[in-house]
Phi, psi and omega in degrees: 000320181295320179295320180295316179296322180294320179293320180296318179295323179294319179295319179297318179295323180293317179296317179296319180296322180293318179293322179296325177293321178297316181289331181293335181279352182271145174292149184245135177229139180246126179272141183300326185282353179231065180298138178089351178249136182252133180241146178263117182284122180230113176291150184230147175295147183294328185257014180264145179298142180259018178093003177285154178273123185298321184296330184260341189250002180237025184285331184295309179298321180298318179296316179298319179298315179298317180298320179294319179296317179297317180297320179291319178298319178296321179298315181291328177293320177292324181298314176044063184302323184300324181267312185288331179254009176055044174083357178278077189225164171264142183056063185297338182294346178281352177066236182299331182269008179293159187264161174293159178305150182300326178295335179269320178218099183291350180265010180060072183211202184278180177278168179296320181294327177291319177298320175299317182294326182275353174114023177289159178281148173203142185303320181298317182295323182280319187278318185264321185256353176055048177276071181291341178297339179293341176297336181261346180262326184297332178292347181261001184257145174242147183286336182184178183296321179296316177298318180299312184295313181294316184293312181288326176298315178290327177297317178295316182299312183274316188293318181294321177298313180296324180291323175295322186283318189239359176096156185289328185294309182293320179291324176297319177297314180298318181298311185292313182293325178293322177298318182289315178297324176298319178292326176295317178296321178296322181296334180284344183235002188298141178262188179272053176209155183298142178224127176252150191233030182294338182284346181299318180292321177299314180291336172296318176295322178294320177296319178294323177298318179293315180293323176295323177293319179293317181300317186252038186303320183280352183271327187266154183255334185248052183296323182295321178296321179294320180293319178298315178298317179300315180294318182295311181297318180296317182295314181299313183286330176290325177295323176298328179291350176279353176270165183300148170079337179271123186267117180282336179290332173294325177295319179295314179297318178296322179295316178299316180298311180296324180295314180290318179292331177297317176294333182276320191254334187275112182285164179275127180288153171221160185241156173210151181282135178229175180294151181299325183291342183258357184274164180291157185285347183268349180270100187274322187269295182250120180278118181217157175235156184247130168231180185238147178295130181277341179273166180276105176272156180050063186296327181293314179298318179297314183295317180295317180296317179295319179297316179297320179297315180298318179296320180296310185291323178289321178295315177298316182296317179296319180294319180294316180294334176278355178082020180288135175228108186292335182298339177290335181255345181241097186288332182271351182297333182296336180283345172287332185266325182203129178254118182296151180210165176292338183270345178207169180234144177279351171059028180265057180219155174267121187248154176213124184232152174254132181242139178231128180252125179201136176052048178060026177232151178240122178254123182244129181236128177284126182285346182284311182229006172086000177295144180222163178210142180254127180251136184277037177201161181234339180280091185219141183284160178296323179295320180289324176299324177294320176300313182294323178296319179296318178294322181292322183273353183284000000 
């Protein structure tokens, strides 16, 4: 028995000695708020899991993604291209969910009148009819299937990482406020054509990602990869905004909101050594876990960022409620939002058409330049006639 106890004690001493040698090779940093306690500083990759459970910590982004998909499905069901456009649709095999022709919507989506019906922004609705409720509906709308896939794909890529890193509550706050600020920014520049603002929340996450990276610059090891991803995602989604119906000013407003809220809400990570059995499966060399400072670090930066955010949202809101539209004073701003092409139209014109019904045919003539078109049907809604008139006069 004595020999067994002696061997067991020798093994424990050897293991302790081995662990002490591993810890001795690590740099040591002491935090002011924990005098007498020594922490081993371990930099971490920006895109590596911090040991959070995905099932419990990524529910906010998942809920937002589901809501966007449901909203798009409802939009396409209301659009009902097969019936309202009499079969003149893209991907006809989808039936009621088929898309408008590419010449009408290059993003494979609904008609302009359907977007209006579902709550998209339009200068006429805000200025003449005072439909301020559209500020809360336009962030949930997508211009088409291509817009939906790119926007939600990038939201999942960026949002789930941020939610794992900083928690669902803070990322949910950034997402919602960025969507609202984005819709306010879009309202200040909206033209006389439908505008959807679903990209505002994505750019809010991108802004928060940038501010979180700047705040914790010395903590992360793969900063260049994060910056490249940020630039790539922003460029692709901003380019989509140059097509009809997708509002790029909402993206700019959302980015500003997320950037300021990121400095306000995203705490600075710190590391501490824990037992091997409690560490994440991806940490092969040094087992560490990440937690966040519970106290308010960098109070001046937080206060200034919060003050700027409040000024931005109150300024935008006051300007929108006063009916201000900056596009009336900035003639080139419309090209930031939509670039005209031979393959599509930005539809920012006031149209007037003459219609003649005869022999089960409808003849529509644009009063602006005299172009006309004959349609082999007459049972057509007034909203759809407006869509066709806009396309004819474009």
